[in-house]
Backbone atoms as SQL, in Angstrom:
CREATE TABLE atoms (id INTEGER PRIMARY KEY, chain TEXT, resi INTEGER, resn TEXT, atom TEXT, x REAL, y REAL, z REAL);
INSERT INTO atoms VALUES
  (1, 'A', 1, 'MET', 'N', -2.794, 7.910, 25.809),
  (2, 'A', 1, 'MET', 'CA', -1.968, 8.739, 24.933),
  (3, 'A', 1, 'MET', 'C', -2.345, 8.494, 23.563),
  (4, 'A', 2, 'PHE', 'N', -2.060, 9.611, 22.806),
  (5, 'A', 2, 'PHE', 'CA', -2.378, 9.633, 21.345),
  (6, 'A', 2, 'PHE', 'C', -1.711, 8.558, 20.606),
  (7, 'A', 3, 'TYR', 'N', -0.363, 8.275, 20.772),
  (8, 'A', 3, 'TYR', 'CA', 0.368, 7.349, 19.926),
  (9, 'A', 3, 'TYR', 'C', -0.169, 5.925, 20.237),
  (10, 'A', 4, 'GLN', 'N', -0.576, 5.661, 21.401),
  (11, 'A', 4, 'GLN', 'CA', -1.222, 4.313, 21.773),
  (12, 'A', 4, 'GLN', 'C', -2.439, 4.009, 21.050),
  (13, 'A', 5, 'LYS', 'N', -3.327, 5.082, 20.976),
  (14, 'A', 5, 'LYS', 'CA', -4.597, 4.901, 20.240),
  (15, 'A', 5, 'LYS', 'C', -4.318, 4.753, 18.710),
  (16, 'A', 6, 'ILE', 'N', -3.356, 5.559, 18.137),
  (17, 'A', 6, 'ILE', 'CA', -3.018, 5.311, 16.694),
  (18, 'A', 6, 'ILE', 'C', -2.365, 4.038, 16.383),
  (19, 'A', 7, 'ALA', 'N', -1.443, 3.607, 17.359),
  (20, 'A', 7, 'ALA', 'CA', -0.837, 2.234, 17.161),
  (21, 'A', 7, 'ALA', 'C', -1.885, 1.200, 17.197),
  (22, 'A', 8, 'TYR', 'N', -2.789, 1.211, 18.065),
  (23, 'A', 8, 'TYR', 'CA', -3.864, 0.119, 18.156),
  (24, 'A', 8, 'TYR', 'C', -4.718, 0.280, 16.943),
  (25, 'A', 9, 'ALA', 'N', -5.160, 1.473, 16.497),
  (26, 'A', 9, 'ALA', 'CA', -5.934, 1.461, 15.186),
  (27, 'A', 9, 'ALA', 'C', -5.165, 1.017, 14.020),
  (28, 'A', 10, 'ASP', 'N', -3.888, 1.410, 13.950),
  (29, 'A', 10, 'ASP', 'CA', -3.015, 0.916, 12.872),
  (30, 'A', 10, 'ASP', 'C', -3.036, -0.626, 12.835),
  (31, 'A', 11, 'ARG', 'N', -2.682, -1.215, 13.932),
  (32, 'A', 11, 'ARG', 'CA', -2.627, -2.742, 14.099),
  (33, 'A', 11, 'ARG', 'C', -3.829, -3.364, 13.562),
  (34, 'A', 12, 'LYS', 'N', -4.982, -2.860, 14.046),
  (35, 'A', 12, 'LYS', 'CA', -6.365, -3.432, 13.703),
  (36, 'A', 12, 'LYS', 'C', -6.570, -3.300, 12.162),
  (37, 'A', 13, 'ILE', 'N', -6.292, -2.058, 11.682),
  (38, 'A', 13, 'ILE', 'CA', -6.596, -1.874, 10.308),
  (39, 'A', 13, 'ILE', 'C', -5.635, -2.742, 9.391),
  (40, 'A', 14, 'ILE', 'N', -4.335, -2.887, 9.741),
  (41, 'A', 14, 'ILE', 'CA', -3.452, -3.745, 8.996),
  (42, 'A', 14, 'ILE', 'C', -3.916, -5.209, 9.064),
  (43, 'A', 15, 'GLN', 'N', -4.266, -5.591, 10.192),
  (44, 'A', 15, 'GLN', 'CA', -4.915, -6.943, 10.358),
  (45, 'A', 15, 'GLN', 'C', -6.022, -7.326, 9.471),
  (46, 'A', 16, 'LYS', 'N', -6.868, -6.230, 9.368),
  (47, 'A', 16, 'LYS', 'CA', -8.077, -6.370, 8.379),
  (48, 'A', 16, 'LYS', 'C', -7.714, -6.289, 6.945),
  (49, 'A', 17, 'ILE', 'N', -6.749, -5.449, 6.597),
  (50, 'A', 17, 'ILE', 'CA', -6.205, -5.425, 5.240),
  (51, 'A', 17, 'ILE', 'C', -5.487, -6.746, 4.843),
  (52, 'A', 18, 'ASN', 'N', -4.771, -7.315, 5.876),
  (53, 'A', 18, 'ASN', 'CA', -4.078, -8.671, 5.619),
  (54, 'A', 18, 'ASN', 'C', -5.093, -9.686, 5.433),
  (55, 'A', 19, 'SER', 'N', -6.285, -9.679, 6.094),
  (56, 'A', 19, 'SER', 'CA', -7.227, -10.684, 5.991),
  (57, 'A', 19, 'SER', 'C', -7.877, -10.534, 4.631),
  (58, 'A', 20, 'ILE', 'N', -8.215, -9.371, 4.175),
  (59, 'A', 20, 'ILE', 'CA', -8.887, -9.132, 2.847),
  (60, 'A', 20, 'ILE', 'C', -7.859, -9.603, 1.711),
  (61, 'A', 21, 'SER', 'N', -6.546, -9.259, 1.754),
  (62, 'A', 21, 'SER', 'CA', -5.669, -9.599, 0.823),
  (63, 'A', 21, 'SER', 'C', -5.096, -10.955, 0.839),
  (64, 'A', 22, 'SER', 'N', -5.345, -11.727, 1.891),
  (65, 'A', 22, 'SER', 'CA', -4.926, -13.042, 2.111),
  (66, 'A', 22, 'SER', 'C', -5.416, -13.982, 1.036),
  (67, 'A', 23, 'GLU', 'N', -6.682, -13.664, 0.509),
  (68, 'A', 23, 'GLU', 'CA', -7.287, -14.479, -0.387),
  (69, 'A', 23, 'GLU', 'C', -6.413, -14.584, -1.630),
  (70, 'A', 24, 'TYR', 'N', -5.510, -13.601, -1.916),
  (71, 'A', 24, 'TYR', 'CA', -4.666, -13.632, -3.099),
  (72, 'A', 24, 'TYR', 'C', -3.168, -13.860, -2.686),
  (73, 'A', 25, 'ASN', 'N', -3.102, -14.346, -1.423),
  (74, 'A', 25, 'ASN', 'CA', -1.742, -14.717, -0.871),
  (75, 'A', 25, 'ASN', 'C', -0.845, -13.364, -0.851),
  (76, 'A', 26, 'LEU', 'N', -1.549, -12.280, -0.462),
  (77, 'A', 26, 'LEU', 'CA', -0.805, -10.995, -0.295),
  (78, 'A', 26, 'LEU', 'C', -1.069, -10.440, 1.003),
  (79, 'A', 27, 'ASN', 'N', -0.227, -9.368, 1.333),
  (80, 'A', 27, 'ASN', 'CA', -0.463, -8.737, 2.657),
  (81, 'A', 27, 'ASN', 'C', -0.276, -7.251, 2.469),
  (82, 'A', 28, 'PHE', 'N', -0.319, -6.615, 3.551),
  (83, 'A', 28, 'PHE', 'CA', -0.242, -5.091, 3.574),
  (84, 'A', 28, 'PHE', 'C', 0.934, -4.690, 2.865),
  (85, 'A', 29, 'SER', 'N', 2.144, -5.162, 3.135),
  (86, 'A', 29, 'SER', 'CA', 3.355, -4.791, 2.562),
  (87, 'A', 29, 'SER', 'C', 3.360, -4.856, 1.048),
  (88, 'A', 30, 'ASP', 'N', 2.708, -6.025, 0.565),
  (89, 'A', 30, 'ASP', 'CA', 2.496, -6.138, -0.929),
  (90, 'A', 30, 'ASP', 'C', 1.608, -5.102, -1.572),
  (91, 'A', 31, 'LEU', 'N', 0.540, -4.844, -0.776),
  (92, 'A', 31, 'LEU', 'CA', -0.307, -3.812, -1.358),
  (93, 'A', 31, 'LEU', 'C', 0.232, -2.416, -1.312),
  (94, 'A', 32, 'ARG', 'N', 1.184, -2.084, -0.443),
  (95, 'A', 32, 'ARG', 'CA', 1.799, -0.819, -0.546),
  (96, 'A', 32, 'ARG', 'C', 2.480, -0.741, -1.813),
  (97, 'A', 33, 'VAL', 'N', 3.196, -1.673, -2.340),
  (98, 'A', 33, 'VAL', 'CA', 3.880, -1.810, -3.608),
  (99, 'A', 33, 'VAL', 'C', 2.753, -1.629, -4.739),
  (100, 'A', 34, 'PHE', 'N', 1.818, -2.345, -4.574),
  (101, 'A', 34, 'PHE', 'CA', 0.748, -2.378, -5.593),
  (102, 'A', 34, 'PHE', 'C', 0.307, -0.908, -5.802),
  (103, 'A', 35, 'SER', 'N', -0.055, -0.300, -4.555),
  (104, 'A', 35, 'SER', 'CA', -0.588, 1.089, -4.629),
  (105, 'A', 35, 'SER', 'C', 0.303, 2.072, -5.196),
  (106, 'A', 36, 'TYR', 'N', 1.637, 2.002, -4.896),
  (107, 'A', 36, 'TYR', 'CA', 2.446, 2.914, -5.545),
  (108, 'A', 36, 'TYR', 'C', 2.696, 2.638, -6.962),
  (109, 'A', 37, 'LEU', 'N', 2.737, 1.478, -7.385),
  (110, 'A', 37, 'LEU', 'CA', 2.905, 1.164, -8.841),
  (111, 'A', 37, 'LEU', 'C', 1.674, 1.581, -9.569),
  (112, 'A', 38, 'SER', 'N', 0.581, 1.347, -8.991),
  (113, 'A', 38, 'SER', 'CA', -0.826, 1.670, -9.776),
  (114, 'A', 38, 'SER', 'C', -0.774, 3.183, -10.097),
  (115, 'A', 39, 'LYS', 'N', -0.163, 4.112, -9.293),
  (116, 'A', 39, 'LYS', 'CA', -0.095, 5.452, -9.497),
  (117, 'A', 39, 'LYS', 'C', 1.044, 5.876, -10.358),
  (118, 'A', 40, 'THR', 'N', 1.966, 4.986, -10.706),
  (119, 'A', 40, 'THR', 'CA', 3.129, 5.403, -11.499),
  (120, 'A', 40, 'THR', 'C', 3.201, 4.427, -12.575),
  (121, 'A', 41, 'LYS', 'N', 3.541, 4.710, -13.857),
  (122, 'A', 41, 'LYS', 'CA', 3.826, 3.988, -14.893),
  (123, 'A', 41, 'LYS', 'C', 4.804, 2.880, -14.664),
  (124, 'A', 42, 'ASP', 'N', 6.043, 3.377, -14.433),
  (125, 'A', 42, 'ASP', 'CA', 7.206, 2.492, -14.037),
  (126, 'A', 42, 'ASP', 'C', 7.986, 3.314, -12.955),
  (127, 'A', 43, 'CYS', 'N', 8.545, 2.507, -12.176),
  (128, 'A', 43, 'CYS', 'CA', 9.454, 3.174, -11.127),
  (129, 'A', 43, 'CYS', 'C', 10.489, 2.153, -10.714),
  (130, 'A', 44, 'ASN', 'N', 11.368, 2.695, -9.795),
  (131, 'A', 44, 'ASN', 'CA', 12.428, 1.800, -9.333),
  (132, 'A', 44, 'ASN', 'C', 12.243, 1.627, -7.814),
  (133, 'A', 45, 'ILE', 'N', 12.953, 0.673, -7.314),
  (134, 'A', 45, 'ILE', 'CA', 12.931, 0.327, -5.890),
  (135, 'A', 45, 'ILE', 'C', 13.214, 1.705, -4.983),
  (136, 'A', 46, 'SER', 'N', 14.208, 2.443, -5.445),
  (137, 'A', 46, 'SER', 'CA', 14.521, 3.561, -4.561),
  (138, 'A', 46, 'SER', 'C', 13.381, 4.511, -4.420),
  (139, 'A', 47, 'SER', 'N', 12.660, 4.728, -5.441),
  (140, 'A', 47, 'SER', 'CA', 11.495, 5.666, -5.382),
  (141, 'A', 47, 'SER', 'C', 10.419, 5.183, -4.395),
  (142, 'A', 48, 'ILE', 'N', 10.166, 3.817, -4.331),
  (143, 'A', 48, 'ILE', 'CA', 9.346, 3.223, -3.498),
  (144, 'A', 48, 'ILE', 'C', 9.847, 3.302, -2.082),
  (145, 'A', 49, 'CYS', 'N', 11.016, 3.057, -1.803),
  (146, 'A', 49, 'CYS', 'CA', 11.662, 3.164, -0.477),
  (147, 'A', 49, 'CYS', 'C', 11.593, 4.567, 0.032),
  (148, 'A', 50, 'ALA', 'N', 11.874, 5.526, -0.762),
  (149, 'A', 50, 'ALA', 'CA', 11.794, 6.802, -0.391),
  (150, 'A', 50, 'ALA', 'C', 10.423, 7.394, -0.099),
  (151, 'A', 51, 'TYR', 'N', 9.375, 6.998, -0.844),
  (152, 'A', 51, 'TYR', 'CA', 8.015, 7.374, -0.669),
  (153, 'A', 51, 'TYR', 'C', 7.482, 6.762, 0.720),
  (154, 'A', 52, 'TYR', 'N', 7.716, 5.459, 1.058),
  (155, 'A', 52, 'TYR', 'CA', 7.285, 4.883, 2.207),
  (156, 'A', 52, 'TYR', 'C', 8.307, 4.933, 3.358),
  (157, 'A', 53, 'ASP', 'N', 9.484, 5.421, 3.132),
  (158, 'A', 53, 'ASP', 'CA', 10.599, 5.411, 4.118),
  (159, 'A', 53, 'ASP', 'C', 10.868, 4.106, 4.632),
  (160, 'A', 54, 'LEU', 'N', 11.063, 3.140, 3.625),
  (161, 'A', 54, 'LEU', 'CA', 11.255, 1.600, 3.835),
  (162, 'A', 54, 'LEU', 'C', 12.873, 1.365, 3.778),
  (163, 'A', 55, 'ASP', 'N', 13.152, 0.288, 4.445),
  (164, 'A', 55, 'ASP', 'CA', 14.468, -0.256, 4.292),
  (165, 'A', 55, 'ASP', 'C', 14.512, -1.070, 2.843),
  (166, 'A', 56, 'ARG', 'N', 15.615, -0.746, 2.149),
  (167, 'A', 56, 'ARG', 'CA', 15.745, -1.334, 0.771),
  (168, 'A', 56, 'ARG', 'C', 15.672, -2.882, 0.843),
  (169, 'A', 57, 'ALA', 'N', 16.351, -3.582, 1.961),
  (170, 'A', 57, 'ALA', 'CA', 16.343, -4.955, 2.071),
  (171, 'A', 57, 'ALA', 'C', 14.933, -5.551, 2.169),
  (172, 'A', 58, 'LEU', 'N', 14.114, -4.831, 3.041),
  (173, 'A', 58, 'LEU', 'CA', 12.759, -5.248, 3.310),
  (174, 'A', 58, 'LEU', 'C', 11.950, -5.166, 1.990),
  (175, 'A', 59, 'LEU', 'N', 12.032, -4.134, 1.322),
  (176, 'A', 59, 'LEU', 'CA', 11.266, -3.897, 0.083),
  (177, 'A', 59, 'LEU', 'C', 11.785, -4.982, -1.064),
  (178, 'A', 60, 'SER', 'N', 13.095, -5.231, -1.012),
  (179, 'A', 60, 'SER', 'CA', 13.525, -6.302, -2.026),
  (180, 'A', 60, 'SER', 'C', 12.914, -7.524, -1.828),
  (181, 'A', 61, 'ARG', 'N', 12.641, -8.016, -0.605),
  (182, 'A', 61, 'ARG', 'CA', 12.103, -9.202, -0.237),
  (183, 'A', 61, 'ARG', 'C', 10.705, -9.191, -0.811),
  (184, 'A', 62, 'THR', 'N', 9.893, -8.184, -0.605),
  (185, 'A', 62, 'THR', 'CA', 8.615, -8.055, -1.102),
  (186, 'A', 62, 'THR', 'C', 8.558, -8.040, -2.712),
  (187, 'A', 63, 'ILE', 'N', 9.504, -7.354, -3.303),
  (188, 'A', 63, 'ILE', 'CA', 9.594, -7.322, -4.731),
  (189, 'A', 63, 'ILE', 'C', 9.790, -8.796, -5.334),
  (190, 'A', 64, 'ASN', 'N', 10.759, -9.467, -4.594),
  (191, 'A', 64, 'ASN', 'CA', 11.124, -10.781, -5.145),
  (192, 'A', 64, 'ASN', 'C', 9.909, -11.733, -5.050),
  (193, 'A', 65, 'LYS', 'N', 9.174, -11.596, -3.830),
  (194, 'A', 65, 'LYS', 'CA', 7.919, -12.281, -3.749),
  (195, 'A', 65, 'LYS', 'C', 7.017, -12.233, -4.750),
  (196, 'A', 66, 'LEU', 'N', 6.711, -10.752, -5.195),
  (197, 'A', 66, 'LEU', 'CA', 5.754, -10.424, -6.185),
  (198, 'A', 66, 'LEU', 'C', 6.272, -10.857, -7.532),
  (199, 'A', 67, 'LYS', 'N', 7.544, -10.837, -7.788),
  (200, 'A', 67, 'LYS', 'CA', 8.058, -11.358, -9.069),
  (201, 'A', 67, 'LYS', 'C', 7.825, -12.831, -9.225),
  (202, 'A', 68, 'GLN', 'N', 8.067, -13.585, -8.137),
  (203, 'A', 68, 'GLN', 'CA', 7.925, -15.059, -8.161),
  (204, 'A', 68, 'GLN', 'C', 6.393, -15.380, -8.436),
  (205, 'A', 69, 'MET', 'N', 5.506, -14.473, -7.966),
  (206, 'A', 69, 'MET', 'CA', 4.045, -14.733, -8.166),
  (207, 'A', 69, 'MET', 'C', 3.641, -14.107, -9.551),
  (208, 'A', 70, 'LYS', 'N', 4.615, -13.633, -10.299),
  (209, 'A', 70, 'LYS', 'CA', 4.311, -13.094, -11.664),
  (210, 'A', 70, 'LYS', 'C', 3.374, -11.927, -11.564),
  (211, 'A', 71, 'LEU', 'N', 3.499, -11.031, -10.567),
  (212, 'A', 71, 'LEU', 'CA', 2.505, -9.875, -10.370),
  (213, 'A', 71, 'LEU', 'C', 3.214, -8.657, -10.692),
  (214, 'A', 72, 'ILE', 'N', 4.549, -8.663, -10.909),
  (215, 'A', 72, 'ILE', 'CA', 5.276, -7.423, -11.318),
  (216, 'A', 72, 'ILE', 'C', 6.235, -7.796, -12.393),
  (217, 'A', 73, 'HIS', 'N', 6.535, -6.853, -13.250),
  (218, 'A', 73, 'HIS', 'CA', 7.504, -7.046, -14.281),
  (219, 'A', 73, 'HIS', 'C', 8.745, -6.207, -13.781),
  (220, 'A', 74, 'ILE', 'N', 9.941, -6.725, -14.179),
  (221, 'A', 74, 'ILE', 'CA', 11.135, -6.130, -13.758),
  (222, 'A', 74, 'ILE', 'C', 11.926, -5.963, -14.958),
  (223, 'A', 75, 'SER', 'N', 12.410, -4.795, -15.398),
  (224, 'A', 75, 'SER', 'CA', 13.281, -4.560, -16.510),
  (225, 'A', 75, 'SER', 'C', 14.445, -3.675, -16.006),
  (226, 'A', 76, 'LYS', 'N', 15.388, -3.712, -16.885),
  (227, 'A', 76, 'LYS', 'CA', 16.566, -2.773, -16.558),
  (228, 'A', 76, 'LYS', 'C', 16.525, -1.409, -17.202),
  (229, 'A', 77, 'ASN', 'N', 16.926, -0.532, -16.466),
  (230, 'A', 77, 'ASN', 'CA', 16.807, 0.911, -16.918),
  (231, 'A', 77, 'ASN', 'C', 17.872, 1.120, -17.969),
  (232, 'A', 78, 'GLU', 'N', 17.951, 2.226, -18.639),
  (233, 'A', 78, 'GLU', 'CA', 18.975, 2.422, -19.701),
  (234, 'A', 78, 'GLU', 'C', 20.325, 2.491, -19.203),
  (235, 'A', 79, 'ASP', 'N', 20.570, 2.771, -18.000),
  (236, 'A', 79, 'ASP', 'CA', 21.914, 2.743, -17.557),
  (237, 'A', 79, 'ASP', 'C', 22.253, 1.391, -16.847),
  (238, 'A', 80, 'LYS', 'N', 21.288, 0.515, -16.828),
  (239, 'A', 80, 'LYS', 'CA', 21.439, -0.807, -16.364),
  (240, 'A', 80, 'LYS', 'C', 21.892, -1.037, -14.883),
  (241, 'A', 81, 'ARG', 'N', 21.827, 0.092, -14.190),
  (242, 'A', 81, 'ARG', 'CA', 22.120, -0.056, -12.684),
  (243, 'A', 81, 'ARG', 'C', 20.839, -0.158, -11.871),
  (244, 'A', 82, 'GLU', 'N', 19.814, 0.443, -12.360),
  (245, 'A', 82, 'GLU', 'CA', 18.565, 0.393, -11.582),
  (246, 'A', 82, 'GLU', 'C', 17.503, -0.400, -12.341),
  (247, 'A', 83, 'LYS', 'N', 16.697, -1.226, -11.561),
  (248, 'A', 83, 'LYS', 'CA', 15.586, -1.965, -12.102),
  (249, 'A', 83, 'LYS', 'C', 14.371, -1.176, -12.207),
  (250, 'A', 84, 'ILE', 'N', 13.596, -1.328, -13.257),
  (251, 'A', 84, 'ILE', 'CA', 12.307, -0.687, -13.406),
  (252, 'A', 84, 'ILE', 'C', 11.245, -1.743, -13.137),
  (253, 'A', 85, 'ILE', 'N', 10.279, -1.365, -12.287),
  (254, 'A', 85, 'ILE', 'CA', 9.296, -2.197, -11.845),
  (255, 'A', 85, 'ILE', 'C', 7.826, -1.638, -12.316),
  (256, 'A', 86, 'SER', 'N', 7.036, -2.611, -12.742),
  (257, 'A', 86, 'SER', 'CA', 5.730, -2.281, -13.242),
  (258, 'A', 86, 'SER', 'C', 4.759, -3.452, -12.774),
  (259, 'A', 87, 'LEU', 'N', 3.462, -3.197, -12.646),
  (260, 'A', 87, 'LEU', 'CA', 2.388, -4.214, -12.348),
  (261, 'A', 87, 'LEU', 'C', 2.120, -4.962, -13.568),
  (262, 'A', 88, 'SER', 'N', 1.972, -6.334, -13.358),
  (263, 'A', 88, 'SER', 'CA', 1.481, -7.157, -14.434),
  (264, 'A', 88, 'SER', 'C', -0.032, -6.912, -14.705),
  (265, 'A', 89, 'THR', 'N', -0.522, -7.438, -15.730),
  (266, 'A', 89, 'THR', 'CA', -1.977, -7.321, -15.964),
  (267, 'A', 89, 'THR', 'C', -2.688, -8.078, -14.798),
  (268, 'A', 90, 'LYS', 'N', -2.293, -9.365, -14.383),
  (269, 'A', 90, 'LYS', 'CA', -2.859, -10.071, -13.430),
  (270, 'A', 90, 'LYS', 'C', -2.954, -9.280, -12.101),
  (271, 'A', 91, 'ALA', 'N', -1.827, -8.534, -11.783),
  (272, 'A', 91, 'ALA', 'CA', -1.735, -7.672, -10.546),
  (273, 'A', 91, 'ALA', 'C', -2.653, -6.653, -10.641),
  (274, 'A', 92, 'LYS', 'N', -2.798, -5.922, -11.721),
  (275, 'A', 92, 'LYS', 'CA', -3.805, -4.924, -11.878),
  (276, 'A', 92, 'LYS', 'C', -5.239, -5.294, -11.676),
  (277, 'A', 93, 'GLU', 'N', -5.504, -6.527, -12.160),
  (278, 'A', 93, 'GLU', 'CA', -6.802, -7.131, -11.910),
  (279, 'A', 93, 'GLU', 'C', -7.081, -7.458, -10.388),
  (280, 'A', 94, 'ILE', 'N', -6.073, -8.029, -9.701),
  (281, 'A', 94, 'ILE', 'CA', -6.052, -8.275, -8.306),
  (282, 'A', 94, 'ILE', 'C', -6.254, -6.993, -7.592),
  (283, 'A', 95, 'TYR', 'N', -5.464, -6.014, -7.907),
  (284, 'A', 95, 'TYR', 'CA', -5.618, -4.750, -7.102),
  (285, 'A', 95, 'TYR', 'C', -6.927, -4.071, -7.286),
  (286, 'A', 96, 'PHE', 'N', -7.552, -4.306, -8.487),
  (287, 'A', 96, 'PHE', 'CA', -8.915, -3.737, -8.636),
  (288, 'A', 96, 'PHE', 'C', -9.869, -4.438, -7.719),
  (289, 'A', 97, 'ASP', 'N', -9.841, -5.790, -7.681),
  (290, 'A', 97, 'ASP', 'CA', -10.637, -6.568, -6.838),
  (291, 'A', 97, 'ASP', 'C', -10.442, -6.160, -5.367),
  (292, 'A', 98, 'ILE', 'N', -9.193, -6.092, -4.940),
  (293, 'A', 98, 'ILE', 'CA', -8.887, -5.782, -3.443),
  (294, 'A', 98, 'ILE', 'C', -9.371, -4.384, -3.127),
  (295, 'A', 99, 'ASN', 'N', -9.191, -3.545, -4.009),
  (296, 'A', 99, 'ASN', 'CA', -9.713, -2.117, -3.891),
  (297, 'A', 99, 'ASN', 'C', -11.129, -2.080, -3.651),
  (298, 'A', 100, 'ILE', 'N', -11.884, -2.888, -4.265),
  (299, 'A', 100, 'ILE', 'CA', -13.362, -2.880, -4.105),
  (300, 'A', 100, 'ILE', 'C', -13.668, -3.200, -2.635),
  (301, 'A', 101, 'LYS', 'N', -12.865, -4.330, -2.132),
  (302, 'A', 101, 'LYS', 'CA', -13.244, -4.930, -0.778),
  (303, 'A', 101, 'LYS', 'C', -12.608, -3.845, 0.262),
  (304, 'A', 102, 'LEU', 'N', -11.618, -3.163, -0.121),
  (305, 'A', 102, 'LEU', 'CA', -10.999, -2.130, 0.864),
  (306, 'A', 102, 'LEU', 'C', -11.988, -0.944, 0.903),
  (307, 'A', 103, 'GLN', 'N', -12.536, -0.540, -0.211),
  (308, 'A', 103, 'GLN', 'CA', -13.505, 0.617, -0.131),
  (309, 'A', 103, 'GLN', 'C', -14.661, 0.209, 0.720),
  (310, 'A', 104, 'ALA', 'N', -15.180, -0.977, 0.596),
  (311, 'A', 104, 'ALA', 'CA', -16.280, -1.421, 1.490),
  (312, 'A', 104, 'ALA', 'C', -15.810, -1.446, 2.970),
  (313, 'A', 105, 'PHE', 'N', -14.559, -1.809, 3.219),
  (314, 'A', 105, 'PHE', 'CA', -13.963, -1.786, 4.551),
  (315, 'A', 105, 'PHE', 'C', -14.011, -0.447, 5.105),
  (316, 'A', 106, 'ASP', 'N', -13.547, 0.547, 4.221),
  (317, 'A', 106, 'ASP', 'CA', -13.573, 2.018, 4.603),
  (318, 'A', 106, 'ASP', 'C', -14.843, 2.491, 5.046),
  (319, 'A', 107, 'GLU', 'N', -15.903, 2.059, 4.223),
  (320, 'A', 107, 'GLU', 'CA', -17.261, 2.482, 4.444),
  (321, 'A', 107, 'GLU', 'C', -17.643, 2.047, 5.804),
  (322, 'A', 108, 'THR', 'N', -17.514, 0.802, 6.103),
  (323, 'A', 108, 'THR', 'CA', -17.871, 0.200, 7.354),
  (324, 'A', 108, 'THR', 'C', -17.142, 0.851, 8.526),
  (325, 'A', 109, 'LEU', 'N', -15.854, 1.006, 8.361),
  (326, 'A', 109, 'LEU', 'CA', -15.066, 1.560, 9.375),
  (327, 'A', 109, 'LEU', 'C', -15.451, 3.082, 9.771),
  (328, 'A', 110, 'LEU', 'N', -15.850, 3.805, 8.702),
  (329, 'A', 110, 'LEU', 'CA', -16.164, 5.184, 8.919),
  (330, 'A', 110, 'LEU', 'C', -17.666, 5.371, 9.063),
  (331, 'A', 111, 'SER', 'N', -18.448, 4.309, 9.143),
  (332, 'A', 111, 'SER', 'CA', -20.018, 4.473, 9.028),
  (333, 'A', 111, 'SER', 'C', -20.454, 5.258, 10.275),
  (334, 'A', 112, 'PRO', 'N', -19.789, 5.164, 11.447),
  (335, 'A', 112, 'PRO', 'CA', -20.367, 5.910, 12.700),
  (336, 'A', 112, 'PRO', 'C', -20.131, 7.488, 12.531),
  (337, 'A', 113, 'LEU', 'N', -19.280, 7.932, 11.535),
  (338, 'A', 113, 'LEU', 'CA', -19.024, 9.245, 11.405),
  (339, 'A', 113, 'LEU', 'C', -20.021, 9.995, 10.279),
  (340, 'A', 114, 'ASN', 'N', -20.465, 11.131, 10.515),
  (341, 'A', 114, 'ASN', 'CA', -21.121, 11.831, 9.507),
  (342, 'A', 114, 'ASN', 'C', -20.186, 12.605, 8.582),
  (343, 'A', 115, 'SER', 'N', -20.682, 13.116, 7.523),
  (344, 'A', 115, 'SER', 'CA', -19.648, 13.692, 6.472),
  (345, 'A', 115, 'SER', 'C', -18.779, 14.776, 7.082),
  (346, 'A', 116, 'ASP', 'N', -19.344, 15.619, 7.963),
  (347, 'A', 116, 'ASP', 'CA', -18.562, 16.691, 8.612),
  (348, 'A', 116, 'ASP', 'C', -17.363, 15.919, 9.495),
  (349, 'A', 117, 'GLU', 'N', -17.788, 14.985, 10.110),
  (350, 'A', 117, 'GLU', 'CA', -16.813, 14.329, 11.100),
  (351, 'A', 117, 'GLU', 'C', -15.756, 13.680, 10.265),
  (352, 'A', 118, 'LYS', 'N', -16.022, 13.066, 9.139),
  (353, 'A', 118, 'LYS', 'CA', -15.009, 12.485, 8.083),
  (354, 'A', 118, 'LYS', 'C', -14.032, 13.585, 7.555),
  (355, 'A', 119, 'TYR', 'N', -14.715, 14.629, 7.224),
  (356, 'A', 119, 'TYR', 'CA', -13.871, 15.773, 6.705),
  (357, 'A', 119, 'TYR', 'C', -12.832, 16.225, 7.751),
  (358, 'A', 120, 'MET', 'N', -13.388, 16.410, 9.013),
  (359, 'A', 120, 'MET', 'CA', -12.500, 16.846, 10.062),
  (360, 'A', 120, 'MET', 'C', -11.427, 15.850, 10.421),
  (361, 'A', 121, 'LEU', 'N', -11.752, 14.530, 10.400),
  (362, 'A', 121, 'LEU', 'CA', -10.874, 13.487, 10.698),
  (363, 'A', 121, 'LEU', 'C', -9.692, 13.524, 9.676),
  (364, 'A', 122, 'PHE', 'N', -10.064, 13.603, 8.385),
  (365, 'A', 122, 'PHE', 'CA', -9.051, 13.514, 7.259),
  (366, 'A', 122, 'PHE', 'C', -8.138, 14.784, 7.414),
  (367, 'A', 123, 'ASN', 'N', -8.725, 16.066, 7.690),
  (368, 'A', 123, 'ASN', 'CA', -7.924, 17.282, 7.849),
  (369, 'A', 123, 'ASN', 'C', -6.983, 17.135, 9.043),
  (370, 'A', 124, 'LEU', 'N', -7.545, 16.679, 10.223),
  (371, 'A', 124, 'LEU', 'CA', -6.650, 16.375, 11.409),
  (372, 'A', 124, 'LEU', 'C', -5.497, 15.481, 11.090),
  (373, 'A', 125, 'LEU', 'N', -5.798, 14.350, 10.422),
  (374, 'A', 125, 'LEU', 'CA', -4.739, 13.453, 10.100),
  (375, 'A', 125, 'LEU', 'C', -3.660, 13.981, 9.152),
  (376, 'A', 126, 'ASP', 'N', -4.046, 14.801, 8.177),
  (377, 'A', 126, 'ASP', 'CA', -3.169, 15.575, 7.337),
  (378, 'A', 126, 'ASP', 'C', -2.242, 16.521, 8.032),
  (379, 'A', 127, 'LYS', 'N', -2.932, 17.227, 9.106),
  (380, 'A', 127, 'LYS', 'CA', -2.154, 18.161, 9.928),
  (381, 'A', 127, 'LYS', 'C', -1.013, 17.417, 10.685),
  (382, 'A', 128, 'ILE', 'N', -1.538, 16.266, 11.326),
  (383, 'A', 128, 'ILE', 'CA', -0.500, 15.324, 12.122),
  (384, 'A', 128, 'ILE', 'C', 0.558, 14.946, 11.282),
  (385, 'A', 129, 'ASN', 'N', 0.190, 14.440, 10.006),
  (386, 'A', 129, 'ASN', 'CA', 1.192, 13.866, 9.117),
  (387, 'A', 129, 'ASN', 'C', 2.246, 15.036, 8.779),
  (388, 'A', 130, 'LYS', 'N', 1.815, 16.181, 8.530),
  (389, 'A', 130, 'LYS', 'CA', 2.712, 17.342, 8.221),
  (390, 'A', 130, 'LYS', 'C', 3.782, 17.513, 9.372),
  (391, 'A', 131, 'ASN', 'N', 3.232, 17.210, 10.500),
  (392, 'A', 131, 'ASN', 'CA', 4.067, 17.491, 11.770),
  (393, 'A', 131, 'ASN', 'C', 5.006, 16.450, 12.067),
  (394, 'A', 132, 'LEU', 'N', 4.977, 15.315, 11.371),
  (395, 'A', 132, 'LEU', 'CA', 5.816, 14.219, 11.578),
  (396, 'A', 132, 'LEU', 'C', 7.291, 14.362, 10.900);
């Protein structure tokens, strides 16, 4: 069944990402936050939760871990109810290093596919994601 194949691939990919990021004491969940923050200047927990459809408590634990590691900055918004989160300089450097390793992993993972097959794969995944 399709969902079993996707679940298996998902687990294997997350294991590899965890292995790559473990050098920095990070994991897949941490990298999701890094990824989101790297694309936005500043944001709040609610926007990350909405983007990834995450539970706020789960994300708060990740945010607290990253704060303790001094990888994110947290400041209060003008209305003081919402905290604004941004990556530290150290986090940006780490994310850059990890991205180089993840790009190499992508290349290895997709190496059996030619460019037409890669294009088709990404288009099919986009169609499936729109249907979820």
